[in-house]
C-alpha positions as CSV (number, residue, x, y, z in Angstrom):
1,X,-51.8,-1.4,18.7
2,X,-49.5,-4.6,18.7
3,X,-45.8,-4.3,18.1
4,X,-45.7,-7.5,16.2
5,X,-48.0,-6.0,13.6
6,X,-45.6,-3.0,13.3
7,X,-42.7,-5.5,12.6
8,X,-44.9,-7.3,10.0
9,X,-45.7,-4.0,8.3
10,X,-42.0,-3.1,7.8
11,X,-41.1,-6.7,6.9
12,X,-43.7,-6.2,4.0
13,X,-41.9,-3.0,3.0
14,X,-44.7,-0.6,4.0
15,X,-44.4,2.8,5.5
16,X,-45.1,3.6,9.2
17,X,-47.4,6.3,10.5
18,X,-46.2,8.8,12.9
19,X,-48.4,7.2,15.6
20,X,-46.7,3.8,15.0
21,X,-43.2,5.3,15.3
22,X,-44.3,7.1,18.6
23,X,-45.7,3.8,19.9
24,X,-42.4,2.0,19.2
25,X,-40.0,4.7,20.8
26,X,-42.2,5.4,23.8
27,X,-42.9,1.8,24.5
28,X,-39.2,0.7,24.2
29,X,-38.0,3.6,26.5
30,X,-40.6,2.6,29.1
31,X,-39.6,-1.1,28.9
32,X,-43.0,-2.3,27.6
33,X,-41.4,-3.5,24.3
34,X,-38.6,-6.1,24.7
35,X,-35.2,-6.0,23.0
36,X,-35.9,-9.1,20.8
37,X,-38.9,-7.4,19.1
38,X,-37.0,-4.1,18.5
39,X,-34.0,-6.1,17.2
40,X,-36.4,-7.7,14.7
41,X,-37.8,-4.4,13.7
42,X,-34.3,-2.9,13.2
43,X,-33.4,-5.8,11.0
44,X,-36.5,-5.3,8.9
45,X,-35.6,-1.6,8.5
46,X,-32.1,-2.6,7.4
47,X,-33.6,-4.6,4.6
48,X,-36.6,-2.5,3.7
49,X,-35.5,1.0,4.6
50,X,-37.6,4.0,5.6
51,X,-38.7,7.0,3.5
52,X,-37.6,10.5,4.6
53,X,-41.0,11.3,6.2
54,X,-40.7,8.1,8.4
55,X,-37.1,9.0,9.2
56,X,-38.0,12.5,10.3
57,X,-40.8,11.1,12.5
58,X,-38.3,8.6,14.0
59,X,-35.9,11.4,14.8
60,X,-38.7,13.5,16.3
61,X,-39.8,10.6,18.5
62,X,-36.2,9.9,19.7
63,X,-35.7,13.7,20.3
64,X,-38.8,13.8,22.4
65,X,-37.7,10.9,24.5
66,X,-35.6,13.1,26.8
67,X,-34.9,16.7,27.6
68,X,-33.6,19.3,25.1
69,X,-31.1,22.1,25.6
70,X,-32.9,25.5,25.8
71,X,-30.3,27.9,24.3
72,X,-32.7,30.8,23.8
73,X,-30.8,33.0,26.3
74,X,-27.8,32.9,24.0
75,X,-27.8,36.0,21.8
76,X,-27.1,35.6,18.1
77,X,-27.1,32.6,15.7
78,X,-25.9,29.4,17.4
79,X,-23.8,27.1,15.1
80,X,-22.9,23.5,15.4
81,X,-21.0,20.9,13.4
82,X,-20.8,17.2,13.4
83,X,-18.4,14.6,11.9
84,X,-19.4,11.1,11.3
85,X,-15.9,10.2,12.6
86,X,-12.4,9.3,11.2
87,X,-8.8,8.9,12.0
88,X,-6.9,12.1,12.8
89,X,-10.1,14.1,12.8
90,X,-9.4,16.9,15.1
91,X,-11.5,19.4,13.2
92,X,-13.6,20.8,16.1
93,X,-10.5,21.7,18.0
94,X,-9.3,24.2,15.3
95,X,-12.6,24.9,13.4
96,X,-14.6,26.0,16.4
97,X,-12.1,28.6,17.7
98,X,-11.6,30.0,14.2
99,X,-15.3,30.5,13.6
100,X,-15.9,31.8,17.2
101,X,-13.1,34.3,16.7
102,X,-15.1,35.7,13.7
103,X,-18.2,36.3,15.8
104,X,-20.2,33.1,15.5
105,X,-21.6,31.4,18.5
106,X,-20.4,27.8,18.9
107,X,-22.3,25.8,21.6
108,X,-21.1,22.3,21.0
109,X,-21.6,18.9,22.7
110,X,-19.1,16.3,21.8
111,X,-18.5,12.6,22.5
112,X,-15.6,10.3,23.3
113,X,-13.8,8.0,21.0
114,X,-14.4,4.4,20.5
115,X,-12.6,1.9,18.2
116,X,-10.3,3.4,15.5
117,X,-11.9,6.9,15.7
118,X,-10.9,9.5,18.3
119,X,-13.2,11.7,20.4
120,X,-13.1,15.5,20.8
121,X,-13.4,15.3,24.6
122,X,-10.5,12.9,24.9
123,X,-8.3,15.3,22.9
124,X,-9.3,18.3,25.0
125,X,-8.6,16.3,28.2
126,X,-5.0,16.1,27.1
127,X,-5.0,19.5,28.8
128,X,-5.0,18.8,32.6
129,X,-8.0,19.8,34.6
130,X,-10.0,20.6,31.5
131,X,-13.7,20.3,32.5
132,X,-16.1,18.7,30.0
133,X,-19.1,18.7,32.4
134,X,-20.9,22.0,32.9
135,X,-24.2,23.1,34.3
136,X,-26.5,24.4,31.4
137,X,-26.5,28.0,32.9
138,X,-22.6,28.0,33.0
139,X,-22.6,26.7,29.4
140,X,-24.9,29.4,28.2
141,X,-23.0,32.1,30.1
142,X,-19.7,31.0,28.5
143,X,-21.1,31.0,25.0
144,X,-22.5,34.5,25.5
145,X,-19.2,35.8,26.9
146,X,-16.6,34.2,24.6
147,X,-18.7,32.7,21.7
148,X,-17.4,29.2,22.3
149,X,-17.9,26.1,24.6
150,X,-17.3,22.4,23.9
151,X,-18.7,20.1,26.6
152,X,-19.8,16.4,27.1
153,X,-23.2,15.2,26.0
154,X,-25.8,15.2,28.7
155,X,-27.2,11.8,29.7
156,X,-30.7,13.4,29.7
157,X,-30.6,14.0,26.0
158,X,-32.1,11.5,23.6
159,X,-32.1,8.4,25.9
160,X,-33.9,6.5,23.1
161,X,-30.7,6.7,21.0
162,X,-28.6,5.2,23.7
163,X,-31.0,2.3,24.0
164,X,-31.2,1.8,20.3
165,X,-27.6,2.2,19.5
166,X,-26.6,-0.4,22.1
167,X,-29.0,-2.8,20.7
168,X,-28.0,-2.2,17.1
169,X,-24.4,-2.6,18.0
170,X,-24.8,-6.2,19.0
171,X,-27.5,-7.2,16.4
172,X,-25.6,-6.2,13.2
173,X,-28.1,-3.4,12.5
174,X,-25.9,-0.4,12.7
175,X,-25.4,0.1,8.9
176,X,-28.9,1.5,8.1
177,X,-29.0,5.0,6.8
178,X,-32.4,5.9,8.4
179,X,-31.2,4.6,11.7
180,X,-27.8,6.3,11.4
181,X,-29.4,9.6,10.3
182,X,-32.1,9.7,13.1
183,X,-29.4,8.9,15.6
184,X,-27.1,11.7,14.7
185,X,-29.7,14.3,14.1
186,X,-31.7,13.6,17.2
187,X,-28.6,14.4,19.3
188,X,-27.7,17.5,17.2
189,X,-31.3,18.8,17.4
190,X,-31.5,18.2,21.2
191,X,-28.3,20.3,21.6
192,X,-30.3,23.3,20.6
193,X,-28.2,24.9,17.7
194,X,-29.7,27.0,15.0
195,X,-27.5,25.8,12.2
196,X,-25.8,22.4,11.6
197,X,-22.9,21.6,9.4
198,X,-22.3,17.9,8.8
199,X,-18.9,16.4,7.8
200,X,-19.9,13.1,6.3
201,X,-16.9,10.9,5.6
202,X,-16.4,8.0,3.3
203,X,-13.6,5.6,2.5
204,X,-11.4,3.0,4.3
205,X,-11.5,4.8,7.6
206,X,-15.1,5.8,7.6
207,X,-18.4,4.2,8.2
208,X,-19.7,5.0,4.7
209,X,-17.7,3.1,2.1
210,X,-18.4,5.2,-0.9
211,X,-19.1,8.7,-1.9
212,X,-22.6,7.7,-3.0
213,X,-23.4,6.2,0.3
214,X,-22.0,9.2,2.1
215,X,-24.1,11.5,0.0
216,X,-27.2,9.5,0.6
217,X,-26.7,9.8,4.4
218,X,-26.0,13.5,4.1
219,X,-29.2,14.1,2.1
220,X,-31.2,12.1,4.6
221,X,-29.9,14.2,7.5
222,X,-30.4,17.4,5.6
223,X,-34.0,16.4,5.0
224,X,-34.4,15.9,8.7
225,X,-33.0,19.3,9.4
226,X,-35.5,20.8,6.9
227,X,-38.3,19.0,8.8
228,X,-37.3,21.0,11.9
229,X,-36.6,24.3,10.0
230,X,-32.9,24.1,10.7
231,X,-30.3,25.3,8.2
232,X,-28.5,22.0,7.7
233,X,-25.7,21.5,5.2
234,X,-23.0,18.8,4.5
235,X,-19.5,18.4,3.3
236,X,-18.6,15.0,1.9
237,X,-14.9,14.3,2.7
238,X,-12.5,11.4,2.2
239,X,-11.2,9.2,5.0
240,X,-9.2,6.9,2.8
241,X,-6.1,8.2,4.6
242,X,-5.9,10.0,8.0
243,X,-6.8,13.7,8.2
244,X,-3.7,15.8,8.8
245,X,-0.5,14.1,10.1
246,X,-1.2,13.3,13.7
247,X,-3.1,10.4,15.2
248,X,-3.6,10.5,19.0
249,X,-5.0,12.8,21.6
250,X,-2.3,15.2,22.6
251,X,-0.6,15.0,19.2
252,X,-3.9,15.9,17.5
253,X,-4.4,18.8,19.9
254,X,-0.9,20.1,19.1
255,X,-1.7,19.9,15.3
256,X,-4.9,21.9,15.9
257,X,-3.0,24.5,17.8
258,X,-0.4,24.7,15.0
259,X,-3.3,25.1,12.5
260,X,-4.8,28.0,14.5
261,X,-1.3,29.6,14.2
262,X,-1.2,29.1,10.4
263,X,1.3,26.2,10.6
264,X,-1.1,23.2,10.2
265,X,-1.0,20.5,7.5
266,X,-2.3,21.5,4.1
267,X,-5.3,19.1,4.0
268,X,-6.5,19.8,7.5
269,X,-6.2,23.5,7.0
270,X,-8.1,23.4,3.8
271,X,-11.0,21.5,5.5
272,X,-11.2,23.9,8.3
273,X,-11.2,26.8,6.0
274,X,-14.0,25.3,3.8
275,X,-16.2,24.4,6.7
276,X,-15.5,27.6,8.6
277,X,-16.6,29.5,5.5
278,X,-19.9,27.6,5.3
279,X,-20.6,28.1,9.1
280,X,-20.0,31.9,8.8
281,X,-22.5,32.1,5.9
282,X,-25.0,30.0,7.9
283,X,-24.6,32.5,10.8
284,X,-25.1,35.4,8.3
285,X,-21.7,36.8,9.4
286,X,-20.3,36.5,5.9
287,X,-22.4,36.8,2.7
288,X,-20.1,34.7,0.5
289,X,-17.2,32.4,0.7
290,X,-14.6,34.9,-0.3
291,X,-15.5,37.2,2.6
292,X,-15.7,34.3,4.9
293,X,-12.3,33.1,4.0
294,X,-10.8,36.5,4.4
295,X,-12.2,36.7,7.9
296,X,-10.8,33.2,8.9
297,X,-7.4,34.1,7.5
298,X,-7.4,37.4,9.5
299,X,-8.5,35.5,12.7
300,X,-5.5,33.1,12.2
301,X,-2.9,35.8,11.3
302,X,-3.9,38.2,14.1
303,X,-3.7,35.5,16.7
304,X,-7.5,35.8,17.6
305,X,-8.1,32.1,16.6
306,X,-5.7,30.6,19.0
307,X,-6.6,33.2,21.7
308,X,-10.1,31.9,21.4
309,X,-9.0,28.3,22.2
310,X,-7.0,29.7,25.2
311,X,-10.1,31.5,26.4
312,X,-12.2,28.4,26.2
313,X,-9.6,26.4,28.0
314,X,-9.4,29.0,30.8
315,X,-13.2,29.1,31.2
316,X,-13.3,25.3,31.5
317,X,-10.6,25.1,34.1
318,X,-7.8,23.8,31.9
319,X,-4.1,24.7,32.1
320,X,-3.8,27.4,29.5
321,X,0.0,27.1,29.5
322,X,-0.3,23.8,27.6
323,X,-2.1,25.7,24.9
324,X,0.5,28.5,24.9
325,X,3.3,25.8,24.8
326,X,2.1,22.5,23.4
327,X,5.4,21.0,24.4
328,X,4.0,20.8,27.9
329,X,1.3,18.5,26.7
330,X,1.6,14.7,27.7
331,X,4.6,13.1,26.1
332,X,5.3,9.4,25.4
333,X,8.5,7.9,26.8
334,X,9.6,6.6,23.3
335,X,9.5,8.2,19.9
336,X,10.3,5.5,17.3
337,X,10.9,6.2,13.6
338,X,9.5,3.9,11.1
339,X,11.6,3.7,7.9
340,X,10.2,2.9,4.6
341,X,10.9,-0.7,3.5
342,X,10.5,0.3,-0.2
343,X,11.1,3.0,-2.7
344,X,8.3,4.6,-4.8
345,X,5.2,6.6,-4.6
346,X,2.8,6.1,-1.6
347,X,-0.3,4.7,-3.2
348,X,-2.4,4.5,0.0
349,X,-2.4,4.9,3.7
350,X,-5.1,2.8,5.1
351,X,-6.9,5.0,7.6
352,X,-8.7,2.4,9.5
353,X,-5.6,0.2,10.0
354,X,-3.5,3.1,11.1
355,X,-6.3,4.1,13.5
356,X,-6.5,0.7,15.0
357,X,-2.6,0.8,15.3
358,X,-2.9,4.0,17.4
359,X,-5.7,2.4,19.4
360,X,-3.4,-0.5,20.3
361,X,-0.8,1.9,21.5
362,X,-3.3,3.2,24.0
363,X,-4.6,6.3,22.0
364,X,-8.2,4.8,21.8
365,X,-10.6,2.5,23.3
366,X,-11.6,-1.1,22.2
367,X,-14.4,-0.9,24.8
368,X,-16.1,2.0,26.6
369,X,-14.3,1.0,29.8
370,X,-10.8,1.3,28.5
371,X,-8.5,4.1,29.7
372,X,-7.0,6.6,27.3
373,X,-3.3,7.3,27.1
374,X,-3.2,10.9,25.9
375,X,0.5,10.9,25.0
376,X,0.7,8.1,22.5
377,X,0.0,7.9,18.8
378,X,1.4,8.2,15.3
379,X,2.7,11.3,13.4
380,X,2.9,10.7,9.7
381,X,5.7,12.2,7.7
382,X,4.3,11.4,4.3
383,X,0.9,11.2,2.6
384,X,-0.6,9.6,-0.5
385,X,1.2,10.8,-3.6
386,X,4.5,11.4,-1.9
387,X,7.7,9.9,-3.3
388,X,9.9,8.1,-0.7
389,X,13.2,6.3,-0.8
390,X,13.9,3.1,1.1
391,X,14.9,4.2,4.6
392,X,13.0,7.5,4.6
393,X,11.0,8.0,7.7
394,X,7.3,7.2,7.1
395,X,6.1,8.1,10.6
396,X,7.2,8.6,14.2
397,X,5.5,6.3,16.7
398,X,4.9,7.8,20.1
399,X,4.7,5.0,22.6
400,X,5.1,4.1,26.2
401,X,6.1,0.5,25.5
402,X,8.3,-1.4,23.0
403,X,6.7,-2.0,19.7
404,X,6.0,-5.6,19.0
405,X,7.0,-7.2,15.7
406,X,3.3,-7.8,15.1
407,X,2.5,-4.1,15.5
408,X,5.3,-3.1,13.2
409,X,4.0,-5.7,10.6
410,X,0.5,-4.3,10.8
411,X,1.8,-0.7,10.4
412,X,3.6,-1.6,7.2
413,X,0.6,-3.5,6.0
414,X,-1.4,-0.3,6.1
415,X,0.9,1.4,3.5
416,X,1.0,0.6,-0.2
417,X,3.3,1.7,-2.9
418,X,3.4,2.4,-6.7
419,X,6.2,2.7,-9.2
420,X,4.2,5.2,-11.1
421,X,3.2,8.7,-9.8
422,X,0.0,8.8,-7.7
423,X,-2.5,11.6,-7.6
424,X,-2.9,13.0,-4.0
425,X,-6.1,11.9,-2.3
426,X,-9.2,14.3,-3.1
427,X,-10.2,15.5,0.3
428,X,-13.5,17.3,-0.4
429,X,-15.7,15.3,-2.8
430,X,-18.9,17.4,-2.6
431,X,-20.7,20.2,-0.7
432,X,-24.4,19.9,-0.2
433,X,-26.4,23.0,0.9
434,X,-29.9,22.1,0.1
435,X,-32.5,19.3,0.5
436,X,-32.4,17.7,-2.9
């Protein structure tokens, strides 16, 4: 088998066999197939696509390129969720403890932030001494004992994805739904969960620009899940504006803690409740959404949800006092109000621009080598649809340095106004629970 023939085949729009995909992934991981040939193939896939069977085979080949977590010693149904990334997306920090407090097992591997999107691990590390690296045996023990663990992804899982993603990132071949879907699902499947819930985002702060594209990606991933007999469902959500009010690591963790205590922003709370209900049904803990919602409300009102976060923190070496009192979390040296320059209804809050603004403060990474400042970020005071007067505070900027005029200009450019009333942004566009 010659790899150049495989490139030619996809260039002509033909479908691969399972053997051809295995040859590609195995050969690339061994170093037998050079980057320039794989780059050419990825570009051909960008133009010609892959059908769902090809995509499932690609995911399987990537999955088999490394080790897989064996979670069979965990009793009960093991649940996982994944977000395609967004600004202010601290969902795992609140959702996982809520669901775990209701009896579900959450064995989650998360990543770090890059660019305008934040990473769950960075937010958890706002708590001093919080350990994100664990031995597999300790990970399993923790989930069995308290239903919840969130750790860093093992380097041994899906090495093919790291190789391919690094190549795609520098060859303009990232935006291919089959390649995105196989990348995400190979890592989720390698993590060993029984059920997977996907939060697929669209809009100005997301990778998928439209609801339609987000739905296509979701259906492709659900199809892969069906191939592996995994209960995989998806929620299509808007990222046209930041999720919640806080953008930045410690600030988002505090907002998650508030949400676990019933004091979180309306949009973020709604998303956690919706996703939590689905996860409880996936785990067969609740038979319907009404029952699931009641269980989640009880977990919050009784204090069990926030206690679960504290338990996880204690198990993973973190300072629990900072969960009990979020005011002890890292703080910026300056908190700067940003007054509105106009009067009217807020028409839009450009999520990506605001995310980049937070990154420039130090809340995110432009490159993988950059250091995170856990204290800095943005706390919005208004969302789309709100009416503001000139001089009203739009946001508080938490910063360790003086804001430049350029930074302020870019912040204001991210906000648009209307003289006419504006409908609030629709957060949840669609829920997909089957392989259509």
